[in-house]
C-alpha positions as CSV (number, residue, x, y, z in Angstrom):
1,M,132.9,103.2,174.5
2,S,131.6,101.3,177.6
3,P,128.6,99.0,177.1
4,A,126.7,101.1,179.7
5,L,126.9,104.2,177.5
6,R,126.7,102.5,174.1
7,L,123.1,101.2,174.4
8,P,121.5,104.6,175.5
9,L,123.5,106.4,172.8
10,M,122.3,104.0,170.2
11,A,118.7,104.3,171.4
12,L,119.0,108.1,171.3
13,L,120.4,108.0,167.7
14,A,117.6,105.6,166.7
15,A,114.9,107.9,168.1
16,I,116.4,110.9,166.3
17,G,116.6,108.9,163.1
18,Y,113.0,107.7,163.3
19,F,111.6,111.2,163.9
20,A,114.0,112.9,161.5
21,P,111.5,113.0,158.5
22,A,108.9,114.7,160.6
23,L,111.5,117.2,162.0
24,L,112.5,118.1,158.5
25,G,109.1,119.1,157.4
26,G,107.3,115.7,156.9
27,S,106.6,116.3,153.2
28,A,106.1,113.4,150.8
29,A,109.5,114.1,149.2
30,V,111.2,113.9,152.6
31,Y,109.6,110.6,153.5
32,S,110.4,109.2,150.1
33,A,114.0,110.2,150.5
34,F,114.3,108.6,153.9
35,V,112.6,105.4,152.8
36,L,115.1,105.1,149.9
37,I,118.0,105.9,152.2
38,A,117.0,103.1,154.5
39,I,116.5,100.6,151.6
40,F,119.7,101.4,149.8
41,A,121.7,101.5,153.1
42,V,120.5,97.9,153.8
43,M,121.4,97.0,150.3
44,A,124.9,98.3,150.9
45,Y,125.4,96.6,154.3
46,G,125.3,93.1,152.6
47,L,128.2,94.2,150.4
48,D,130.0,95.8,153.3
49,L,130.5,92.5,155.0
50,I,132.2,91.1,151.8
51,V,134.4,94.2,151.2
52,S,135.2,95.3,154.7
53,D,135.4,92.0,156.6
54,L,136.2,89.4,154.0
55,G,138.5,91.7,152.0
56,E,137.0,90.9,148.6
57,V,135.3,93.2,146.1
58,S,132.1,91.4,145.0
59,L,130.6,93.0,141.8
60,A,127.6,90.6,141.9
61,H,125.8,91.9,145.0
62,T,123.3,93.7,142.8
63,V,122.2,90.2,141.8
64,F,121.1,89.5,145.4
65,F,119.2,92.9,145.4
66,A,117.5,91.9,142.1
67,V,116.8,88.3,143.3
68,G,115.0,89.8,146.3
69,S,113.0,92.1,144.1
70,Y,112.1,89.6,141.4
71,A,111.2,86.9,144.0
72,T,108.9,89.4,145.6
73,A,107.3,90.4,142.3
74,L,106.8,86.8,141.1
75,L,105.3,85.6,144.3
76,A,103.0,88.7,144.7
77,T,101.8,88.9,141.1
78,R,101.8,85.3,140.0
79,A,101.1,83.4,143.2
80,G,99.1,86.2,145.0
81,V,100.8,85.6,148.3
82,G,101.2,88.2,151.1
83,S,104.2,90.3,152.1
84,W,105.4,87.9,154.8
85,L,105.6,85.1,152.3
86,T,107.3,87.4,149.7
87,L,109.9,88.2,152.3
88,A,110.5,84.6,153.1
89,G,110.7,83.8,149.3
90,A,113.2,86.7,148.8
91,L,115.4,85.5,151.6
92,L,115.3,81.9,150.5
93,A,116.0,82.7,146.8
94,A,119.0,84.9,148.0
95,L,120.4,81.9,150.0
96,V,120.2,79.7,147.0
97,F,121.9,82.1,144.7
98,A,124.5,82.9,147.4
99,A,125.3,79.2,147.7
100,L,125.7,78.9,143.9
101,I,127.8,82.0,143.5
102,G,129.8,81.2,146.7
103,L,130.6,77.7,145.4
104,I,131.7,79.1,142.0
105,T,134.0,81.7,143.5
106,L,135.1,79.7,146.5
107,R,138.7,79.3,145.4
108,L,139.1,82.7,143.7
109,R,140.7,85.7,145.2
110,E,141.1,89.4,144.5
111,F,141.1,90.4,140.8
112,V,139.9,87.0,139.5
113,F,137.1,87.0,142.2
114,S,136.0,90.5,141.2
115,L,136.1,89.6,137.5
116,V,134.0,86.5,137.8
117,T,131.4,88.2,140.0
118,Y,131.2,91.0,137.5
119,A,130.6,88.4,134.7
120,I,127.8,86.9,136.9
121,A,126.2,90.3,137.2
122,V,126.4,90.9,133.4
123,V,124.8,87.5,132.8
124,A,122.0,88.2,135.3
125,A,121.2,91.5,133.7
126,T,121.0,90.0,130.2
127,V,118.7,87.2,131.5
128,A,116.5,89.7,133.3
129,Q,116.3,91.9,130.2
130,N,115.4,89.1,127.8
131,W,113.5,86.4,129.7
132,A,109.8,86.7,129.3
133,F,109.1,84.9,132.6
134,L,110.7,87.8,134.3
135,G,108.8,90.3,132.2
136,G,111.7,91.0,129.9
137,S,112.4,94.7,129.2
138,D,108.9,95.6,130.5
139,G,109.5,94.0,133.9
140,L,106.8,92.9,136.3
141,R,104.1,95.3,137.3
142,G,101.2,95.4,139.7
143,I,103.1,94.5,142.9
144,P,100.7,95.3,145.8
145,P,101.6,97.7,148.6
146,L,103.3,96.2,151.7
147,D,100.9,94.4,154.0
148,L,102.3,92.7,157.1
149,S,99.0,92.5,158.9
150,I,98.7,89.7,161.5
151,G,95.2,88.7,162.2
152,P,93.2,91.8,163.3
153,L,96.4,93.9,163.6
154,S,96.6,96.0,160.4
155,L,100.1,96.7,159.2
156,K,99.8,98.2,155.8
157,A,101.7,100.9,153.9
158,T,100.2,102.5,150.8
159,N,102.6,105.4,150.6
160,D,106.1,106.4,151.7
161,R,104.9,108.1,154.9
162,E,103.3,104.8,156.0
163,L,106.2,102.8,154.7
164,W,108.8,104.7,156.7
165,P,108.3,102.7,160.0
166,Y,108.9,99.4,158.1
167,A,111.9,100.8,156.2
168,F,113.3,102.0,159.5
169,A,112.7,98.7,161.2
170,L,114.5,96.9,158.3
171,L,117.4,99.3,158.7
172,I,117.7,98.7,162.4
173,T,117.5,95.0,161.9
174,A,120.4,95.2,159.3
175,L,122.5,97.3,161.7
176,Y,121.9,94.8,164.5
177,L,122.8,91.8,162.3
178,V,126.0,93.5,161.0
179,D,127.0,94.5,164.6
180,R,126.4,90.9,165.9
181,F,128.3,89.5,162.9
182,R,131.4,91.6,163.8
183,H,131.3,90.4,167.4
184,S,130.8,86.8,166.4
185,R,133.3,84.0,165.8
186,L,132.4,84.0,162.1
187,G,133.2,87.8,161.9
188,S,136.5,87.3,163.6
189,A,137.3,84.3,161.3
190,A,136.4,86.5,158.3
191,V,138.8,89.3,159.3
192,M,141.6,86.7,160.1
193,T,141.1,85.1,156.7
194,H,141.4,88.5,155.1
195,L,144.4,89.8,156.9
196,N,146.4,86.6,157.6
197,P,145.2,83.5,155.7
198,R,148.1,81.4,157.0
199,L,147.4,82.3,160.6
200,A,143.7,81.5,160.0
201,I,144.6,78.0,158.7
202,M,147.0,77.4,161.6
203,S,144.2,78.4,164.0
204,G,141.9,75.7,162.5
205,V,139.9,78.1,160.3
206,D,138.9,76.9,156.9
207,P,139.1,80.0,154.7
208,Q,136.8,78.6,152.0
209,Q,134.1,77.7,154.4
210,V,134.4,81.1,156.0
211,R,134.0,82.8,152.7
212,L,130.9,80.7,151.8
213,R,129.3,81.3,155.2
214,V,129.9,85.1,154.9
215,F,128.3,85.0,151.5
216,L,125.3,83.1,152.9
217,F,125.0,85.7,155.7
218,S,125.3,88.8,153.6
219,A,123.1,87.9,150.6
220,P,119.8,87.9,152.5
221,I,120.5,91.3,153.9
222,T,120.8,92.8,150.5
223,A,117.8,90.7,149.2
224,A,115.6,92.1,152.0
225,A,116.3,95.5,150.7
226,G,115.2,94.3,147.3
227,W,112.0,92.9,148.8
228,L,111.0,96.3,150.3
229,Y,112.1,98.2,147.2
230,A,109.8,96.0,145.1
231,H,106.8,96.8,147.3
232,Q,107.7,100.4,147.5
233,R,108.1,100.8,143.8
234,A,105.2,98.5,142.8
235,Y,107.2,97.1,139.8
236,V,110.5,95.4,139.0
237,S,112.5,95.5,135.9
238,A,116.0,94.8,134.7
239,D,117.1,98.3,135.6
240,I,117.8,97.2,139.1
241,L,120.8,95.4,137.7
242,D,122.1,98.7,136.3
243,S,125.7,99.7,137.1
244,Y,124.2,102.7,139.1
245,F,123.2,100.4,141.9
246,L,126.6,98.7,142.0
247,I,128.4,102.1,142.1
248,L,126.0,103.2,144.8
249,M,126.8,100.2,146.9
250,L,130.5,100.5,146.5
251,T,130.5,104.2,147.3
252,A,128.4,103.7,150.3
253,V,130.8,101.0,151.6
254,I,134.0,103.0,151.2
255,L,133.1,106.7,151.4
256,I,133.1,107.2,155.1
257,G,135.3,104.3,156.0
258,R,135.3,100.5,156.2
259,R,134.1,98.5,159.1
260,L,132.2,101.4,160.6
261,L,128.7,100.4,161.6
262,L,127.1,103.7,160.5
263,G,129.4,104.2,157.6
264,P,127.2,102.9,154.8
265,L,124.1,104.6,156.2
266,L,125.8,108.0,156.4
267,A,127.3,107.6,152.9
268,T,124.0,106.6,151.5
269,A,122.3,109.6,153.1
270,M,124.9,111.9,151.6
271,I,124.5,110.4,148.1
272,L,120.7,110.5,148.1
273,A,120.4,113.9,149.7
274,Q,122.4,115.2,146.7
275,E,120.3,113.3,144.2
276,K,116.9,114.2,145.8
277,F,117.4,117.8,146.8
278,L,120.4,119.1,144.9
279,S,120.0,117.1,141.7
280,L,121.7,118.3,138.5
281,G,119.8,115.8,136.3
282,G,119.9,112.0,136.0
283,Y,123.1,111.8,133.9
284,A,124.9,114.5,135.9
285,D,124.0,112.8,139.2
286,K,125.5,109.5,137.9
287,I,128.7,111.4,136.9
288,I,128.9,112.9,140.4
289,L,128.4,109.5,142.0
290,G,131.1,107.9,139.9
291,S,133.4,110.8,140.5
292,V,133.0,110.5,144.2
293,L,133.9,106.8,144.0
294,I,137.0,107.5,141.9
295,T,138.1,110.4,144.2
296,T,137.6,108.3,147.3
297,L,139.6,105.4,146.0
298,A,142.4,107.5,144.6
299,L,142.8,110.1,147.3
300,F,141.1,108.7,150.4
301,P,141.5,104.9,150.4
302,R,140.6,104.8,154.1
303,G,137.5,106.9,153.5
304,L,136.7,110.3,154.9
305,I,137.4,109.0,158.4
306,G,141.0,108.7,157.3
307,L,141.2,112.5,157.3
308,L,140.9,112.5,161.1
309,G,144.3,111.0,161.6
310,P,146.3,113.8,159.8
311,L,144.0,116.4,161.4
312,R,144.7,115.1,164.9
313,R,148.4,115.0,164.2
314,A,148.3,118.5,162.8
315,L,146.4,119.8,165.8
316,G,148.6,117.9,168.1
317,G,151.7,119.4,166.4
318,R,150.3,122.9,167.0
319,R,149.4,122.3,170.6
320,Q,152.7,120.8,171.5
321,P,154.8,124.0,170.7
322,Q,152.2,126.1,172.6
323,A,152.5,123.8,175.6
324,I,156.3,124.0,175.5
325,S,156.2,127.7,175.2
326,R,153.8,128.0,178.2
327,A,156.1,125.7,180.2
328,A,159.1,127.8,179.3
329,D,157.4,131.0,180.3
330,S,156.2,129.6,183.6
331,S,159.7,128.3,184.4
332,G,161.3,131.6,183.4
333,G,158.9,133.5,185.5
């Protein structure tokens, strides 16, 4: 698509997305669903960079989501700071944890990398569940509503309807950052490191430094989702490190197709639409989500977008005999 058409099309899609809750009735349930879709899509975009661009399956990205949420809760309830400072604290904490995890896993690849990151997630969940400083099993409550007011300009959100513009802005920011990453030198180096490490080294790219820098770039995106989730939910507990969030992130990344800018957003919307409006119960919804992940990995490893290739070939195969038949008829006539 030419740049001249791309920008107006993206602006049109953004306008439709922003007004979609109102067009769908504007009820509290609709706004709540859209806010969560935006938050969880942003959460998944951080992991998308690791899986789709770096070629690794990180099972510790729920830690960054939790770090963003817990940093927000601690700063808001213990230090009494405002939402701008809780955002800064969430991003800074995510960078620190990303540096630590990145350095630990710097030399690891594939299965070993996934295994170590999963162990990190298990340790984090155990700590959050049992450490009194983090509220233990009760969590941290009393997080104030989002307040990004600047001087006389009031920017508060006390319910999901008021929170939607900020969730939408966060989503647009995440989409912009991911798009810029994939058009940057770091993004190109990440893909090269993934697809051809030898060529990357011969081209002067340090794979270990690239992996660390991608971790440092992706973690704050996921943490920002945790920041907004904490303000929306008003409390944080160890359940945000539950396997549900990990499966949700992985499914969002792979369901539509990898390295598709709107892929995680569309997948998250599909998942939450089922859970919010076609729910079969908490446990049944988790089974459905897990089944979708298993089915996608087993039957559609390229995601649902991979079905378009065979469909095009099938349609092309049907059109070709028709074209030949018409040509023969015309020549015969």
